[in-house]
C-alpha positions as CSV (number, residue, x, y, z in Angstrom):
1,M,303.9,-12.2,235.2
2,T,300.4,-11.4,236.3
3,T,297.6,-13.7,235.3
4,F,295.2,-10.7,235.1
5,T,295.7,-9.6,231.5
6,R,293.8,-8.2,228.5
7,A,293.0,-11.7,227.5
8,V,291.2,-12.2,230.8
9,V,289.2,-9.0,230.2
10,D,288.2,-10.3,226.8
11,A,287.2,-13.7,228.1
12,L,285.1,-12.1,230.9
13,D,283.5,-9.7,228.5
14,A,282.2,-12.7,226.5
15,A,280.9,-14.4,229.6
16,V,279.4,-11.5,231.5
17,V,276.9,-9.3,229.7
18,G,277.2,-5.5,229.8
19,R,280.1,-5.2,232.2
20,R,283.2,-4.3,230.1
21,A,284.1,-1.2,232.1
22,E,283.7,-2.9,235.5
23,I,285.6,-5.9,234.3
24,E,288.5,-3.7,233.2
25,V,288.7,-2.0,236.6
26,V,288.5,-5.2,238.6
27,V,291.2,-6.9,236.5
28,A,293.4,-3.8,236.8
29,A,293.0,-3.7,240.6
30,L,293.9,-7.3,241.0
31,A,296.8,-6.9,238.6
32,A,298.0,-4.1,240.9
33,D,297.8,-6.5,243.8
34,R,294.9,-4.7,245.4
35,H,291.8,-6.0,247.3
36,V,288.5,-5.4,245.6
37,L,284.9,-4.7,246.8
38,L,282.0,-5.1,244.4
39,E,279.0,-3.1,245.6
40,G,275.5,-3.3,244.2
41,P,272.0,-4.6,244.5
42,P,271.2,-8.4,244.2
43,G,271.1,-9.8,240.7
44,T,273.7,-7.4,239.1
45,G,276.3,-10.2,238.4
46,K,278.8,-9.6,241.2
47,S,279.2,-13.3,242.0
48,T,279.0,-14.3,238.3
49,L,281.8,-11.8,237.5
50,L,284.1,-13.0,240.2
51,R,283.6,-16.7,239.5
52,A,284.2,-16.1,235.8
53,L,287.3,-14.1,236.5
54,A,288.8,-16.9,238.6
55,A,288.1,-19.4,235.8
56,A,289.5,-17.1,233.1
57,A,292.6,-16.2,235.0
58,T,293.0,-19.8,236.2
59,V,293.4,-18.8,239.8
60,E,291.9,-20.5,242.9
61,L,288.8,-18.9,244.4
62,V,288.1,-19.7,248.0
63,F,284.4,-19.0,248.8
64,V,283.0,-17.6,252.0
65,E,279.3,-16.9,252.6
66,G,279.0,-13.8,254.7
67,N,276.4,-14.1,257.4
68,A,275.9,-13.4,261.1
69,E,277.1,-17.0,262.0
70,L,280.6,-16.4,260.4
71,T,282.7,-16.3,263.5
72,P,286.5,-15.8,263.5
73,A,287.0,-19.5,264.3
74,R,284.9,-20.5,261.3
75,L,286.9,-18.1,259.1
76,I,290.3,-19.0,260.4
77,G,290.0,-22.6,261.3
78,T,290.4,-24.6,264.5
79,F,292.4,-27.5,266.0
80,D,290.8,-30.9,265.7
81,P,289.7,-31.6,269.3
82,A,290.0,-35.4,269.1
83,R,293.5,-35.2,267.6
84,V,294.6,-32.6,270.1
85,L,293.7,-35.0,272.9
86,A,295.8,-37.7,271.4
87,E,298.6,-35.7,269.8
88,G,298.6,-32.3,271.5
89,Y,298.7,-28.9,269.7
90,S,300.7,-29.0,266.5
91,P,300.3,-27.6,263.0
92,E,299.4,-31.1,261.7
93,V,296.1,-31.2,263.7
94,F,294.9,-27.7,262.6
95,L,291.9,-27.7,260.3
96,D,292.3,-24.7,258.0
97,G,289.4,-22.4,257.6
98,P,288.8,-20.5,254.3
99,L,291.0,-17.6,255.3
100,I,294.0,-19.7,256.2
101,E,293.5,-21.8,253.1
102,A,293.6,-18.7,250.9
103,L,296.6,-17.3,252.7
104,R,298.6,-20.6,252.3
105,S,297.7,-21.1,248.7
106,G,297.8,-17.5,247.5
107,A,294.2,-17.7,246.4
108,L,291.5,-15.1,246.0
109,L,289.3,-15.1,249.1
110,Y,285.8,-14.3,247.9
111,I,283.6,-13.1,250.7
112,E,280.0,-12.9,249.6
113,E,277.8,-10.3,251.3
114,I,280.6,-8.9,253.5
115,N,278.2,-6.4,255.1
116,R,276.4,-9.2,256.9
117,V,279.7,-10.4,258.6
118,P,280.0,-9.7,262.4
119,E,282.4,-6.9,263.4
120,E,284.8,-9.2,265.2
121,T,285.2,-11.3,262.1
122,L,285.6,-8.3,259.9
123,N,288.5,-7.2,262.2
124,V,290.3,-10.5,261.3
125,I,289.7,-9.9,257.6
126,I,291.1,-6.3,257.9
127,T,294.3,-7.7,259.6
128,A,294.8,-10.2,256.8
129,M,294.3,-7.6,254.1
130,S,296.6,-5.1,255.8
131,E,299.4,-7.4,256.9
132,R,299.1,-10.2,254.4
133,E,299.6,-12.5,257.3
134,L,297.8,-13.8,260.4
135,T,299.0,-15.0,263.8
136,V,296.9,-17.8,265.2
137,P,297.3,-18.9,268.8
138,R,299.2,-22.2,269.1
139,L,299.6,-22.4,265.4
140,G,301.8,-19.4,264.8
141,R,302.3,-17.0,262.0
142,V,300.8,-17.7,258.6
143,V,302.2,-15.6,255.8
144,A,300.2,-15.0,252.6
145,A,301.6,-16.8,249.5
146,P,301.9,-14.6,246.4
147,G,298.5,-13.9,244.8
148,F,296.5,-13.7,248.0
149,R,293.8,-11.0,247.8
150,V,290.4,-10.4,249.2
151,V,287.6,-9.9,246.8
152,A,284.3,-9.1,248.4
153,A,280.7,-8.4,247.4
154,M,278.0,-6.6,249.2
155,N,274.4,-5.4,248.8
156,P,273.4,-1.9,249.6
157,F,273.2,-1.0,253.3
158,D,269.4,-0.8,253.4
159,A,268.9,-4.5,252.4
160,I,267.6,-6.6,255.3
161,G,270.3,-7.9,257.6
162,T,273.0,-5.7,256.3
163,A,275.2,-3.3,258.3
164,R,277.4,-0.3,257.4
165,I,280.9,-1.2,256.4
166,S,283.5,0.6,258.4
167,S,285.9,3.1,256.9
168,A,288.7,0.6,257.9
169,V,287.4,-1.8,255.3
170,Y,286.9,0.8,252.6
171,D,290.4,2.1,253.2
172,R,291.8,-1.2,252.2
173,V,289.8,-2.0,249.1
174,C,289.2,-0.7,245.7
175,R,285.4,-0.2,245.4
176,V,283.6,-1.0,242.2
177,V,279.9,-0.1,242.0
178,M,277.7,-2.4,239.9
179,G,274.3,-1.1,239.1
180,Y,271.7,-2.6,236.9
181,Q,272.6,-3.1,233.3
182,E,271.0,-1.3,230.4
183,L,267.7,-2.5,228.8
184,A,269.5,-4.1,225.8
185,D,271.9,-5.9,228.1
186,E,269.1,-7.3,230.3
187,N,267.3,-8.5,227.2
188,R,270.4,-10.3,226.2
189,I,270.7,-11.9,229.6
190,V,267.1,-13.2,229.5
191,A,267.6,-14.4,225.9
192,R,270.7,-16.4,227.0
193,E,269.4,-17.8,230.3
194,A,265.9,-18.7,229.2
195,A,267.0,-20.2,226.0
196,A,264.4,-20.5,223.2
197,V,261.7,-18.6,225.2
198,G,263.9,-15.8,226.3
199,D,264.3,-13.9,223.0
200,T,260.6,-13.4,222.6
201,R,257.9,-10.7,223.1
202,L,257.3,-12.2,226.5
203,G,261.0,-12.1,227.4
204,R,261.3,-8.4,226.5
205,R,258.0,-7.6,228.3
206,A,259.3,-9.4,231.4
207,V,262.5,-7.2,231.3
208,R,260.4,-4.0,231.0
209,V,258.3,-5.1,234.0
210,V,261.2,-5.8,236.3
211,R,262.9,-2.5,235.3
212,A,259.7,-0.6,236.0
213,S,259.6,-2.3,239.5
214,R,262.8,-0.5,240.4
215,T,261.3,3.0,240.0
216,H,257.8,2.3,241.2
217,S,256.7,4.8,243.8
218,D,255.4,2.1,246.1
219,V,258.4,-0.1,245.9
220,R,261.6,0.3,248.0
221,I,263.6,-2.5,246.3
222,G,262.6,-3.8,242.9
223,S,263.4,-7.0,241.1
224,S,266.6,-8.0,239.5
225,V,266.8,-9.5,236.0
226,R,266.5,-12.9,237.7
227,G,262.8,-12.1,238.1
228,A,262.4,-11.7,234.4
229,I,264.2,-15.0,233.7
230,D,262.0,-16.8,236.2
231,L,258.9,-15.2,234.7
232,V,259.6,-16.4,231.2
233,L,260.6,-19.9,232.3
234,I,257.4,-20.3,234.4
235,A,255.2,-19.0,231.7
236,D,256.7,-21.5,229.2
237,Q,255.8,-24.4,231.6
238,L,252.3,-23.0,232.3
239,A,251.6,-22.7,228.6
240,S,252.5,-26.4,228.2
241,L,250.4,-27.4,231.2
242,R,247.3,-25.3,230.2
243,G,247.6,-25.8,226.5
244,L,247.7,-22.1,225.9
245,S,249.9,-19.6,224.1
246,I,252.9,-18.3,226.1
247,D,251.5,-14.8,225.3
248,D,248.2,-15.5,227.0
249,E,247.6,-12.5,229.3
250,A,246.2,-14.3,232.3
251,L,248.9,-17.0,232.1
252,G,251.6,-14.3,232.0
253,L,250.2,-12.5,235.0
254,D,250.2,-15.8,237.0
255,A,253.9,-16.2,236.1
256,A,254.6,-12.6,237.0
257,L,253.0,-12.9,240.4
258,A,254.9,-16.1,241.2
259,S,258.3,-14.8,240.1
260,L,258.1,-11.1,241.2
261,S,255.9,-10.8,244.3
262,G,258.4,-12.2,246.6
263,R,261.2,-10.1,245.2
264,L,259.6,-6.7,245.6
265,R,260.0,-4.9,248.9
266,V,257.0,-2.6,249.2
267,R,257.2,0.6,251.2
268,E,255.6,0.4,254.6
269,G,252.5,2.5,255.2
270,G,251.6,2.7,251.5
271,G,248.5,0.5,251.8
272,R,249.5,-1.8,249.0
273,N,251.0,-5.2,248.8
274,A,253.4,-6.7,246.3
275,E,250.7,-8.6,244.4
276,D,248.9,-5.3,243.8
277,V,252.1,-3.7,242.4
278,V,252.9,-6.7,240.2
279,R,249.4,-6.6,238.7
280,E,249.8,-2.9,238.0
281,L,253.2,-3.3,236.4
282,W,252.0,-6.2,234.2
283,A,249.0,-4.1,233.0
284,S,251.2,-1.0,232.5
285,N,253.8,-2.8,230.4
286,P,251.9,-4.6,227.6
287,A,253.4,-6.9,225.1
288,E,255.1,-5.4,222.0
289,T,252.9,-4.7,219.0
290,D,253.8,-5.3,215.4
291,E,254.8,-1.6,215.2
292,G,257.5,-2.0,217.8
293,A,258.2,-2.2,221.5
294,A,255.8,-0.7,224.0
295,G,257.1,1.3,226.9
296,D,260.8,1.2,225.9
297,S,263.1,2.4,228.7
298,S,266.8,2.0,228.0
299,A,268.0,3.8,231.1
300,G,265.7,2.2,233.6
301,A,263.4,5.2,233.9
302,P,259.7,4.6,235.0
303,E,257.7,2.9,232.3
304,A,254.4,4.4,231.2
305,G,251.9,4.0,234.0
306,A,254.5,2.5,236.4
307,G,253.9,5.0,239.2
308,K,251.3,4.9,241.9
309,V,247.7,5.0,240.7
C-alpha cells in the first residue's frame, strides 16, 4: 500500500500554508510512482513542502544541494582510496554517495536547485530516473529498491547561476509550479513564523511591502515572504534596543532596509539602487489605519505608489 495518502495531504495542509492544490498534485504524482519537479521563485515553500511530506509519509529523504561543484563522483560515491590499496576494489570499500544511498534504500532523492547542477551530473540523474538503476565501474549494477523517486526543486531560469533544464529532464518528471501565495496566506506565514510580533500592523505592512517589491517597475526579482518575517523580527529587536514602539516609522524603515535591500534585484540601467526602492516601497505602503488596511492587494498586484516615481 502506498504511503502517499489523503492523510498525508491533510497533514501537509496543516503544516504548509496555502498549498493545498500543489500538495495534492505532488502526493498524487508520488503515489503514481512518478518523479517530481517543483519550480518557483525562492521563498515559496518548495523545500518546506518536500521535507514536511517526507515526515508525514514517514519515508526517507536523501538531500542533495545542487551547485556547480556537484560532480558525478560526489553524487554517486567513490571507493575509499586507503582501503582500496589494502583490500582492492570490492563493494565493501565503496562509499555511497546520495544517489546510491537513495537507490539502495528506496528513498526520495531530493535535489535542491537542480538547474545549478552541471550537465554531466544531470545525465547521471536522468539515467537513474529512467532506468531505476545505475551501473558503477568496479562496483557493478545498483538496482533501485521500491520507493525510489527523484524529487527536485528549481528557481526560475533567470536567477543568478541557473541554467535551462533540458527537455530530457522535463520528459521524466511531473512539473508542479509554485508561485507566491495569496496575501492572506503570506500574512498567516508571518504571523506563525514571527510569533507574537507577526500578527500585528507591522507584520501586515511588511507583507504588503514585499508583495509590492515583486511588481515594482525597477525591480527584476522581488522579495519572498522571508523578507517580511525578517523585517518584523528585526523591528522587534530594534524597538527593544531603542526604547521605541515597534510601529515607529524610522525604526521600521531601518528594519526594512536591512531585511529587503539584499533580496531585491534591481534592473540594470535604471539609475536606482535597492535602498532607494525599499525607501519608496516603505513610504508607499503605510501602516493600517483604524478604518482598515491600507493598500490591500490580495492577488499580488502593484500597491498604490509602488511603481517608479
